[in-house]
N, CA, C and O of each residue as an XYZ file, in Angstrom:
736
protein
N     -36.194     20.019     51.572
C     -36.866     21.289     51.370
C     -38.367     21.087     51.523
O     -38.979     20.277     50.826
N     -38.918     21.809     52.407
C     -40.351     21.692     52.625
C     -41.054     22.893     52.017
O     -40.441     23.897     51.652
N     -42.336     22.747     51.927
C     -43.143     23.811     51.364
C     -43.054     25.076     52.220
O     -43.015     26.188     51.694
N     -43.022     24.895     53.541
C     -42.922     26.038     54.441
C     -41.627     26.804     54.256
O     -41.605     28.028     54.384
N     -40.557     26.101     53.959
C     -39.271     26.746     53.736
C     -39.350     27.713     52.558
O     -38.862     28.841     52.639
N     -39.959     27.274     51.479
C     -40.068     28.141     50.324
C     -40.987     29.332     50.590
O     -40.711     30.447     50.148
N     -42.071     29.093     51.310
C     -42.989     30.187     51.596
C     -42.378     31.181     52.582
O     -42.648     32.379     52.500
N     -41.553     30.689     53.514
C     -40.923     31.576     54.470
C     -39.892     32.455     53.781
O     -39.751     33.629     54.126
N     -39.162     31.899     52.803
C     -38.162     32.681     52.082
C     -38.798     33.664     51.108
O     -38.196     34.675     50.747
N     -39.986     33.366     50.698
C     -40.669     34.229     49.727
C     -42.030     34.638     50.294
O     -43.050     34.038     49.954
N     -42.049     35.656     51.155
C     -43.309     36.037     51.793
C     -44.347     36.526     50.803
O     -45.540     36.505     51.108
N     -43.931     36.962     49.637
C     -44.904     37.441     48.667
C     -45.722     36.297     48.081
O     -46.723     36.543     47.408
N     -45.315     35.037     48.324
C     -46.128     33.908     47.876
C     -47.224     33.582     48.880
O     -48.237     32.977     48.528
N     -47.018     33.986     50.138
C     -48.031     33.713     51.150
C     -49.140     34.729     51.026
O     -48.899     35.936     50.986
N     -50.338     34.235     50.968
C     -51.457     35.151     50.865
C     -52.687     34.490     51.449
O     -53.020     33.354     51.109
N     -53.338     35.190     52.306
C     -54.564     34.671     52.884
C     -55.771     35.457     52.418
O     -56.878     35.241     52.912
N     -55.581     36.347     51.495
C     -56.711     37.153     51.052
C     -57.566     36.358     50.078
O     -57.055     35.539     49.314
N     -58.858     36.603     50.108
C     -59.778     35.906     49.201
C     -59.562     36.345     47.763
O     -59.762     35.563     46.834
N     -59.155     37.588     47.579
C     -58.961     38.100     46.223
C     -57.880     37.293     45.497
O     -58.071     36.883     44.352
N     -56.747     37.066     46.166
C     -55.666     36.316     45.531
C     -56.062     34.877     45.257
O     -55.665     34.310     44.238
N     -56.832     34.281     46.143
C     -57.244     32.894     45.932
C     -58.272     32.786     44.819
O     -58.268     31.807     44.072
N     -59.133     33.750     44.696
C     -60.231     33.627     43.742
C     -59.795     33.857     42.299
O     -60.337     33.226     41.392
N     -58.833     34.741     42.066
C     -58.499     35.012     40.679
C     -57.236     34.307     40.200
O     -56.853     34.483     39.044
N     -56.578     33.521     41.036
C     -55.440     32.728     40.594
C     -54.132     33.484     40.501
O     -53.164     32.974     39.936
N     -54.081     34.708     41.052
C     -52.857     35.497     40.996
C     -51.713     34.799     41.708
O     -50.586     34.761     41.214
N     -52.013     34.255     42.857
C     -50.985     33.600     43.668
C     -50.382     32.417     42.918
O     -49.165     32.228     42.908
N     -51.238     31.633     42.297
C     -50.755     30.460     41.575
C     -49.896     30.863     40.370
O     -48.836     30.283     40.137
N     -50.354     31.848     39.618
C     -49.580     32.290     38.447
C     -48.233     32.866     38.865
O     -47.214     32.618     38.221
N     -48.238     33.645     39.961
C     -46.983     34.225     40.435
C     -46.035     33.133     40.923
O     -44.831     33.205     40.676
N     -46.562     32.127     41.611
C     -45.719     31.035     42.105
C     -45.120     30.247     40.947
O     -43.942     29.891     40.988
N     -45.904     29.972     39.929
C     -45.389     29.247     38.766
C     -44.313     30.062     38.073
O     -43.290     29.510     37.669
N     -44.521     31.364     37.928
C     -43.525     32.212     37.276
C     -42.230     32.253     38.076
O     -41.144     32.226     37.496
N     -42.330     32.318     39.383
C     -41.129     32.373     40.217
C     -40.389     31.049     40.159
O     -39.164     31.029     40.033
N     -41.111     29.952     40.248
C     -40.443     28.661     40.176
C     -39.811     28.436     38.810
O     -38.726     27.864     38.709
N     -40.479     28.876     37.778
C     -39.927     28.716     36.430
C     -38.641     29.518     36.288
O     -37.689     29.060     35.656
N     -38.607     30.708     36.870
C     -37.442     31.574     36.749
C     -36.319     31.143     37.691
O     -35.159     31.070     37.286
N     -36.666     30.856     38.950
C     -35.628     30.607     39.948
C     -35.254     29.133     40.076
O     -34.085     28.817     40.295
N     -36.193     28.250     39.948
C     -35.949     26.825     40.170
C     -36.573     26.008     39.049
O     -37.591     25.354     39.275
N     -36.006     26.020     37.858
C     -36.626     25.252     36.780
C     -36.576     23.758     37.026
O     -37.360     23.012     36.439
N     -35.675     23.305     37.878
C     -35.579     21.876     38.149
C     -36.465     21.447     39.325
O     -36.334     20.322     39.809
N     -37.356     22.317     39.788
C     -38.226     21.995     40.920
C     -39.091     20.791     40.598
O     -39.545     20.620     39.467
N     -39.306     19.984     41.576
C     -40.082     18.764     41.344
C     -41.548     19.113     41.153
O     -42.033     20.124     41.661
N     -42.242     18.268     40.418
C     -43.656     18.491     40.170
C     -44.474     18.366     41.452
O     -45.496     19.033     41.608
N     -44.018     17.504     42.375
C     -44.755     17.362     43.631
C     -44.742     18.660     44.428
O     -45.772     19.079     44.954
N     -43.579     19.295     44.517
C     -43.479     20.561     45.232
C     -44.349     21.612     44.553
O     -45.030     22.394     45.216
N     -44.317     21.621     43.241
C     -45.119     22.593     42.505
C     -46.610     22.342     42.720
O     -47.379     23.289     42.887
N     -47.022     21.078     42.718
C     -48.434     20.759     42.953
C     -48.863     21.177     44.360
O     -49.962     21.700     44.542
N     -47.999     20.949     45.357
C     -48.338     21.359     46.713
C     -48.443     22.875     46.828
O     -49.317     23.399     47.518
N     -47.546     23.563     46.150
C     -47.496     25.014     46.256
C     -48.671     25.677     45.549
O     -49.242     26.641     46.058
N     -49.016     25.182     44.426
C     -50.069     25.815     43.633
C     -51.205     24.823     43.419
O     -51.440     24.356     42.304
N     -51.877     24.522     44.463
C     -52.988     23.586     44.354
C     -54.092     24.204     43.498
O     -54.338     25.409     43.550
N     -54.730     23.378     42.735
C     -55.798     23.858     41.886
C     -55.402     23.984     40.430
O     -56.263     24.191     39.575
N     -54.124     23.866     40.129
C     -53.709     23.928     38.733
C     -53.806     22.550     38.091
O     -53.622     21.530     38.755
N     -54.087     22.531     36.843
C     -54.151     21.283     36.099
C     -52.742     20.838     35.714
O     -51.811     21.644     35.693
N     -52.594     19.549     35.411
C     -51.288     19.017     35.023
C     -50.765     19.695     33.754
O     -49.564     19.937     33.634
N     -51.649     19.999     32.816
C     -51.219     20.654     31.572
C     -50.648     22.039     31.846
O     -49.687     22.452     31.198
N     -51.236     22.764     32.805
C     -50.722     24.085     33.154
C     -49.342     23.995     33.791
O     -48.468     24.822     33.528
N     -49.157     22.984     34.629
C     -47.860     22.795     35.275
C     -46.810     22.427     34.237
O     -45.708     22.976     34.249
N     -47.141     21.503     33.338
C     -46.193     21.107     32.289
C     -45.845     22.279     31.387
O     -44.688     22.448     31.000
N     -46.845     23.091     31.050
C     -46.586     24.247     30.193
C     -45.694     25.262     30.889
O     -44.877     25.914     30.239
N     -45.840     25.406     32.206
C     -45.018     26.368     32.946
C     -43.580     25.897     33.056
O     -42.667     26.722     33.082
N     -43.353     24.591     33.121
C     -42.001     24.074     33.278
C     -41.311     23.768     31.952
O     -40.096     23.568     31.926
N     -42.058     23.728     30.855
C     -41.471     23.419     29.554
C     -40.842     24.680     28.973
O     -41.525     25.689     28.797
N     -39.558     24.629     28.678
C     -38.929     25.816     28.091
C     -39.367     25.996     26.640
O     -39.555     25.026     25.905
N     -39.522     27.237     26.252
C     -39.882     27.556     24.874
C     -38.593     27.824     24.115
O     -37.804     28.692     24.490
N     -38.391     27.070     23.048
C     -37.184     27.240     22.269
C     -37.530     27.822     20.911
O     -38.627     27.622     20.389
N     -36.589     28.533     20.359
C     -36.765     29.122     19.045
C     -36.576     28.047     17.984
O     -35.854     27.072     18.193
N     -37.225     28.235     16.854
C     -37.129     27.275     15.765
C     -35.757     27.304     15.121
O     -35.260     26.272     14.668
N     -35.136     28.482     15.075
C     -33.828     28.637     14.444
C     -32.846     29.260     15.419
O     -33.241     29.906     16.389
N     -31.555     29.058     15.151
C     -30.489     29.665     15.938
C     -29.461     30.269     14.990
O     -29.383     29.889     13.822
N     -28.685     31.201     15.493
C     -27.565     31.754     14.740
C     -27.982     32.498     13.486
O     -28.935     33.277     13.499
N     -27.252     32.248     12.395
C     -27.478     32.969     11.149
C     -28.839     32.653     10.557
O     -29.423     33.497      9.877
N     -29.357     31.457     10.799
C     -30.677     31.105     10.274
C     -31.759     31.975     10.899
O     -32.668     32.444     10.215
N     -31.650     32.183     12.205
C     -32.621     33.025     12.907
C     -32.554     34.462     12.397
O     -33.587     35.095     12.180
N     -31.332     34.981     12.204
C     -31.178     36.340     11.696
C     -31.748     36.457     10.286
O     -32.384     37.455      9.951
N     -31.517     35.430      9.457
C     -32.028     35.450      8.083
C     -33.548     35.456      8.056
O     -34.152     36.250      7.335
N     -34.167     34.586      8.830
C     -35.628     34.480      8.834
C     -36.262     35.748      9.402
O     -37.248     36.240      8.855
N     -35.717     36.273     10.475
C     -36.253     37.513     11.050
C     -36.061     38.674     10.080
O     -36.970     39.481      9.887
N     -34.877     38.760      9.469
C     -34.616     39.832      8.512
C     -35.553     39.781      7.315
O     -36.074     40.811      6.889
N     -35.768     38.593      6.772
C     -36.683     38.473      5.636
C     -38.133     38.732      6.045
O     -38.914     39.264      5.257
N     -38.490     38.363      7.257
C     -39.841     38.652      7.736
C     -40.097     40.144      7.867
O     -41.148     40.642      7.465
N     -39.134     40.848      8.429
C     -39.268     42.305      8.552
C     -39.291     42.947      7.162
O     -40.082     43.854      6.903
N     -38.412     42.466      6.268
C     -38.385     43.006      4.907
C     -39.707     42.747      4.186
O     -40.168     43.595      3.422
N     -40.321     41.585      4.420
C     -41.609     41.277      3.782
C     -42.699     42.231      4.253
O     -43.515     42.683      3.450
N     -42.718     42.537      5.538
C     -43.729     43.461      6.056
C     -43.509     44.860      5.484
O     -44.462     45.535      5.093
N     -42.249     45.291      5.437
C     -41.941     46.620      4.894
C     -42.309     46.677      3.412
O     -42.904     47.656      2.961
N     -41.960     45.632      2.649
C     -42.268     45.637      1.219
C     -43.777     45.519      0.981
O     -44.286     46.051     -0.005
N     -44.498     44.825      1.875
C     -45.956     44.756      1.738
C     -46.569     46.146      1.885
O     -47.484     46.511      1.147
N     -46.063     46.910      2.835
C     -46.568     48.274      3.013
C     -46.158     49.148      1.833
O     -46.946     49.967      1.362
N     -44.925     48.974      1.356
C     -44.449     49.770      0.215
C     -45.150     49.373     -1.081
O     -45.166     50.159     -2.028
N     -45.723     48.184     -1.148
C     -46.398     47.722     -2.367
C     -47.716     48.441     -2.611
O     -48.201     48.479     -3.742
N     -48.292     49.003     -1.578
C     -49.591     49.669     -1.727
C     -49.507     50.836     -2.710
O     -50.314     50.887     -3.638
N     -48.571     51.775     -2.553
C     -48.509     52.834     -3.569
C     -47.960     52.340     -4.912
O     -48.263     52.927     -5.951
N     -47.165     51.281     -4.904
C     -46.616     50.767     -6.163
C     -47.709     50.256     -7.102
O     -47.634     50.460     -8.314
N     -48.724     49.593     -6.541
C     -49.771     49.042     -7.409
C     -50.767     50.108     -7.858
O     -51.607     49.836     -8.716
N     -50.693     51.288     -7.309
C     -51.606     52.344     -7.705
C     -50.994     53.273     -8.750
O     -51.652     54.208     -9.208
N     -49.748     53.026     -9.127
C     -49.077     53.874    -10.105
C     -49.109     53.255    -11.496
O     -50.171     52.923    -12.022
N     -47.936     53.108    -12.074
C     -47.766     52.565    -13.412
C     -48.340     51.142    -13.506
O     -48.208     50.346    -12.576
N     -48.965     50.844    -14.623
C     -49.615     49.537    -14.794
C     -48.601     48.394    -14.796
O     -48.851     47.348    -14.198
N     -47.454     48.586    -15.466
C     -46.436     47.533    -15.506
C     -45.837     47.291    -14.127
O     -45.592     46.147    -13.744
N     -45.603     48.360    -13.388
C     -45.068     48.221    -12.031
C     -46.085     47.509    -11.141
O     -45.719     46.676    -10.312
N     -47.361     47.842    -11.319
C     -48.414     47.209    -10.513
C     -48.459     45.709    -10.770
O     -48.512     44.921     -9.826
N     -48.440     45.309    -12.031
C     -48.498     43.881    -12.337
C     -47.190     43.178    -11.962
O     -47.208     42.008    -11.579
N     -46.064     43.877    -12.070
C     -44.800     43.298    -11.625
C     -44.777     43.060    -10.125
O     -44.295     42.030     -9.654
N     -45.300     44.020     -9.382
C     -45.378     43.873     -7.927
C     -46.289     42.711     -7.554
O     -45.972     41.925     -6.661
N     -47.415     42.608     -8.238
C     -48.338     41.504     -7.960
C     -47.685     40.167     -8.317
O     -47.831     39.190     -7.584
N     -46.976     40.124     -9.429
C     -46.295     38.885     -9.834
C     -45.223     38.494     -8.816
O     -45.048     37.316     -8.507
N     -44.506     39.499     -8.298
C     -43.513     39.209     -7.271
C     -44.170     38.558     -6.054
O     -43.688     37.548     -5.541
N     -45.286     39.154     -5.597
C     -45.959     38.611     -4.422
C     -46.598     37.255     -4.702
O     -46.820     36.478     -3.773
N     -46.891     36.963     -5.942
C     -47.466     35.655     -6.272
C     -46.396     34.565     -6.330
O     -46.697     33.400     -6.070
N     -45.146     34.924     -6.668
C     -44.100     33.927     -6.885
C     -43.102     33.839     -5.731
O     -42.707     32.735     -5.355
N     -42.688     34.954     -5.167
C     -41.609     34.962     -4.173
C     -41.938     34.215     -2.871
O     -41.110     33.423     -2.422
N     -43.095     34.424     -2.249
C     -43.338     33.702     -0.997
C     -43.356     32.177     -1.140
O     -42.744     31.504     -0.311
N     -44.029     31.588     -2.152
C     -43.944     30.133     -2.258
C     -42.518     29.648     -2.524
O     -42.126     28.580     -2.054
N     -41.744     30.434     -3.278
C     -40.350     30.063     -3.505
C     -39.579     30.079     -2.187
O     -38.753     29.200     -1.940
N     -39.844     31.075     -1.342
C     -39.177     31.138     -0.042
C     -39.586     29.950      0.835
O     -38.739     29.368      1.514
N     -40.871     29.583      0.829
C     -41.308     28.440      1.634
C     -40.556     27.180      1.218
O     -40.176     26.375      2.069
N     -40.339     27.005     -0.083
C     -39.600     25.843     -0.559
C     -38.137     25.899     -0.114
O     -37.595     24.902      0.364
N     -37.498     27.062     -0.270
C     -36.092     27.205      0.135
C     -35.949     26.977      1.635
O     -35.015     26.311      2.081
N     -36.870     27.526      2.403
C     -36.805     27.365      3.855
C     -36.934     25.895      4.242
O     -36.192     25.417      5.100
N     -37.859     25.178      3.626
C     -38.057     23.773      3.966
C     -36.875     22.923      3.495
O     -36.429     22.029      4.214
N     -36.369     23.199      2.291
C     -35.340     22.349      1.712
C     -33.951     22.613      2.295
O     -33.191     21.665      2.493
N     -33.594     23.877      2.577
C     -32.218     24.172      2.939
C     -32.021     24.841      4.286
O     -30.907     24.807      4.810
N     -33.020     25.434      4.864
C     -32.807     26.161      6.114
C     -33.305     25.375      7.322
O     -32.627     25.326      8.349
N     -34.473     24.765      7.212
C     -35.020     23.983      8.328
C     -34.246     22.676      8.436
O     -34.100     21.957      7.448
N     -33.745     22.363      9.647
C     -32.912     21.177      9.810
C     -33.479     20.128     10.754
O     -32.893     19.051     10.873
N     -34.570     20.387     11.417
C     -35.088     19.474     12.440
C     -36.175     18.559     11.880
O     -37.283     18.518     12.414
N     -35.871     17.832     10.820
C     -36.876     16.981     10.192
C     -37.334     15.838     11.093
O     -38.504     15.460     11.040
N     -36.459     15.280     11.910
C     -36.810     14.137     12.742
C     -37.574     14.487     14.002
O     -38.151     13.597     14.627
N     -37.598     15.732     14.392
C     -38.245     16.159     15.634
C     -39.690     16.561     15.346
O     -39.920     17.581     14.695
N     -40.667     15.787     15.812
C     -42.067     16.106     15.491
C     -42.538     17.434     16.089
O     -43.377     18.106     15.489
N     -42.022     17.826     17.253
C     -42.441     19.092     17.858
C     -41.953     20.279     17.029
O     -42.704     21.225     16.788
N     -40.701     20.227     16.598
C     -40.164     21.327     15.802
C     -40.777     21.354     14.401
O     -40.966     22.422     13.819
N     -41.082     20.177     13.871
C     -41.749     20.141     12.564
C     -43.140     20.742     12.671
O     -43.563     21.470     11.773
N     -43.860     20.455     13.747
C     -45.186     21.053     13.957
C     -45.062     22.563     14.137
O     -45.890     23.317     13.626
N     -44.037     23.010     14.859
C     -43.813     24.447     15.041
C     -43.505     25.101     13.690
O     -43.985     26.200     13.412
N     -42.714     24.435     12.855
C     -42.400     24.960     11.527
C     -43.655     25.065     10.673
O     -43.879     26.079     10.012
N     -44.477     24.011     10.687
C     -45.702     24.023      9.890
C     -46.656     25.122     10.348
O     -47.319     25.751      9.523
N     -46.728     25.356     11.649
C     -47.579     26.426     12.156
C     -47.081     27.790     11.686
O     -47.876     28.641     11.286
N     -45.765     27.996     11.736
C     -45.240     29.288     11.286
C     -45.447     29.476      9.785
O     -45.704     30.594      9.338
N     -45.339     28.408      9.003
C     -45.573     28.511      7.561
C     -47.050     28.808      7.286
O     -47.366     29.593      6.391
N     -47.954     28.187      8.047
C     -49.384     28.465      7.865
C     -49.692     29.935      8.152
O     -50.461     30.564      7.424
N     -49.096     30.480      9.206
C     -49.309     31.896      9.505
C     -48.737     32.786      8.402
O     -49.362     33.773      8.014
N     -47.566     32.444      7.902
C     -46.960     33.220      6.818
C     -47.801     33.128      5.543
O     -47.919     34.110      4.810
N     -48.381     31.965      5.275
C     -49.233     31.814      4.092
C     -50.484     32.671      4.201
O     -50.956     33.212      3.201
N     -51.021     32.797      5.399
C     -52.200     33.649      5.577
C     -51.843     35.119      5.364
O     -52.622     35.868      4.775
N     -50.685     35.526      5.834
C     -50.213     36.890      5.588
C     -50.039     37.105      4.085
O     -50.472     38.121      3.542
N     -49.408     36.151      3.426
C     -49.158     36.240      1.987
C     -50.469     36.312      1.207
O     -50.600     37.131      0.297
N     -51.435     35.468      1.550
C     -52.725     35.496      0.855
C     -53.436     36.828      1.065
O     -54.052     37.357      0.140
N     -53.356     37.363      2.265
C     -53.967     38.665      2.529
C     -53.332     39.768      1.700
O     -54.029     40.640      1.182
N     -52.005     39.731      1.571
C     -51.315     40.733      0.747
C     -51.741     40.596     -0.710
O     -52.001     41.598     -1.376
N     -51.816     39.359     -1.212
C     -52.223     39.153     -2.607
C     -53.634     39.667     -2.864
O     -53.878     40.330     -3.871
N     -54.554     39.368     -1.970
C     -55.936     39.829     -2.153
C     -55.994     41.351     -2.106
O     -56.646     41.981     -2.939
N     -55.308     41.939     -1.127
C     -55.316     43.400     -1.003
C     -54.734     44.052     -2.261
O     -55.305     45.005     -2.789
N     -53.596     43.535     -2.739
C     -52.980     44.116     -3.933
C     -53.859     43.914     -5.159
O     -53.957     44.805     -6.002
N     -54.497     42.757     -5.266
C     -55.395     42.514     -6.394
C     -56.563     43.484     -6.408
O     -56.925     44.009     -7.461
N     -57.147     43.720     -5.260
C     -58.267     44.664     -5.173
C     -57.796     46.076     -5.501
O     -58.475     46.808     -6.221
N     -56.633     46.459     -4.974
C     -56.112     47.794     -5.272
C     -55.793     47.968     -6.762
O     -56.010     49.042     -7.321
N     -55.283     46.921     -7.397
C     -54.999     47.007     -8.835
C     -56.290     47.176     -9.613
O     -56.367     48.010    -10.516
N     -57.298     46.399     -9.275
C     -58.576     46.505     -9.981
C     -59.192     47.884     -9.765
O     -59.721     48.474    -10.707
N     -59.133     48.401     -8.551
C     -59.729     49.708     -8.270
C     -58.942     50.854     -8.901
O     -59.541     51.795     -9.423
N     -57.624     50.792     -8.861
C     -56.836     51.918     -9.359
C     -56.547     51.846    -10.857
O     -56.466     52.881    -11.519
N     -56.392     50.660    -11.390
C     -56.048     50.526    -12.804
C     -57.277     50.368    -13.695
O     -57.186     50.511    -14.914
N     -58.393     50.081    -13.103
C     -59.599     49.886    -13.893
C     -59.481     48.671    -14.799
O     -59.889     48.722    -15.959
N     -58.943     47.605    -14.295
C     -58.739     46.404    -15.095
C     -60.082     45.757    -15.360
O     -60.833     45.443    -14.436
N     -60.370     45.564    -16.630
C     -61.614     44.916    -17.023
C     -61.262     43.748    -17.931
O     -60.230     43.771    -18.602
N     -62.093     42.753    -17.956
C     -61.821     41.639    -18.863
C     -61.807     42.117    -20.304
O     -62.552     43.028    -20.665
N     -60.977     41.519    -21.120
C     -60.797     41.932    -22.511
C     -62.089     41.805    -23.315
O     -62.382     42.659    -24.152
N     -62.857     40.757    -23.073
C     -64.085     40.550    -23.852
C     -65.147     41.599    -23.554
O     -66.047     41.804    -24.369
N     -65.067     42.260    -22.420
C     -66.070     43.274    -22.084
C     -65.817     44.574    -22.844
O     -66.764     45.291    -23.165
N     -64.563     44.885    -23.134
C     -64.268     46.138    -23.824
C     -64.234     45.979    -25.334
O     -64.594     46.911    -26.054
N     -63.816     44.838    -25.825
C     -63.739     44.583    -27.260
C     -64.500     43.308    -27.595
O     -63.915     42.225    -27.613
N     -65.788     43.425    -27.858
C     -66.519     42.200    -28.166
C     -66.003     41.597    -29.469
O     -65.779     42.305    -30.451
N     -65.823     40.295    -29.459
C     -65.322     39.586    -30.629
C     -66.465     39.351    -31.611
O     -67.565     38.982    -31.198
N     -66.219     39.560    -32.913
C     -67.266     39.266    -33.886
C     -67.477     37.763    -33.975
O     -66.540     36.975    -33.850
N     -68.690     37.399    -34.187
C     -68.997     35.970    -34.296
C     -68.585     35.468    -35.662
O     -68.625     36.210    -36.643
N     -68.199     34.237    -35.726
C     -67.745     33.649    -36.994
C     -68.891     32.986    -37.750
O     -68.722     32.547    -38.887
N     -70.044     32.919    -37.119
C     -71.190     32.289    -37.798
C     -71.728     33.251    -38.860
O     -71.723     34.471    -38.695
N     -72.181     32.660    -39.932
C     -72.757     33.464    -41.007
C     -74.154     33.908    -40.603
O     -74.896     33.189    -39.935
N     -74.479     35.103    -41.028
C     -75.812     35.627    -40.718
C     -76.830     34.843    -41.547
O     -76.534     34.423    -42.666
N     -77.996     34.654    -41.009
C     -79.012     33.920    -41.782
C     -79.408     34.711    -43.044
O     -79.476     35.940    -43.039
N     -79.656     33.980    -44.082
C     -80.028     34.617    -45.362
C     -81.407     35.208    -45.263
O     -82.308     34.619    -44.666
N     -81.575     36.406    -45.863
C     -82.914     37.018    -45.825
C     -83.900     36.206    -46.652
O     -83.473     35.538    -47.594
N     -85.178     36.225    -46.356
C     -86.210     35.477    -47.073
C     -86.964     36.316    -48.006
O     -87.868     35.828    -48.684
């Protein structure tokens, strides 16, 4: 198989216009087509076809992206993720109502996500020996932690603004236990 054979079969890859050469459209389209139609294409053919690409770009185009979970684990993680987003949105009016409900909602958000991270690491994640999948897992947990921290901060601010929570010492000053100095 020669380079001309592939270009002859796919005339949309042939382009002599300066516009296609200057913005990299031709190269991106060729990589996408090879990835879709010929994933086993040799790197030499790919380099000849799309000159100007770096080795990292070629490797990234040929490397398949796999999901971290499969089967019931994937459904569980996606379902809980969607439920977390829905409950985060539903928590906004909850913290602006009854004081006990507001603090209960905040306590839930303070305890449930770290508990889930532990359960996910201990019982759901199974690729401990694979460094790539472990790095992918750690990245997803870091993103989830940032979402969780944002929800906690937002709920805390809403509780303070709506409930008027003030420190106890500011509203009820404690009497001092020291004796007053004796008059002279």
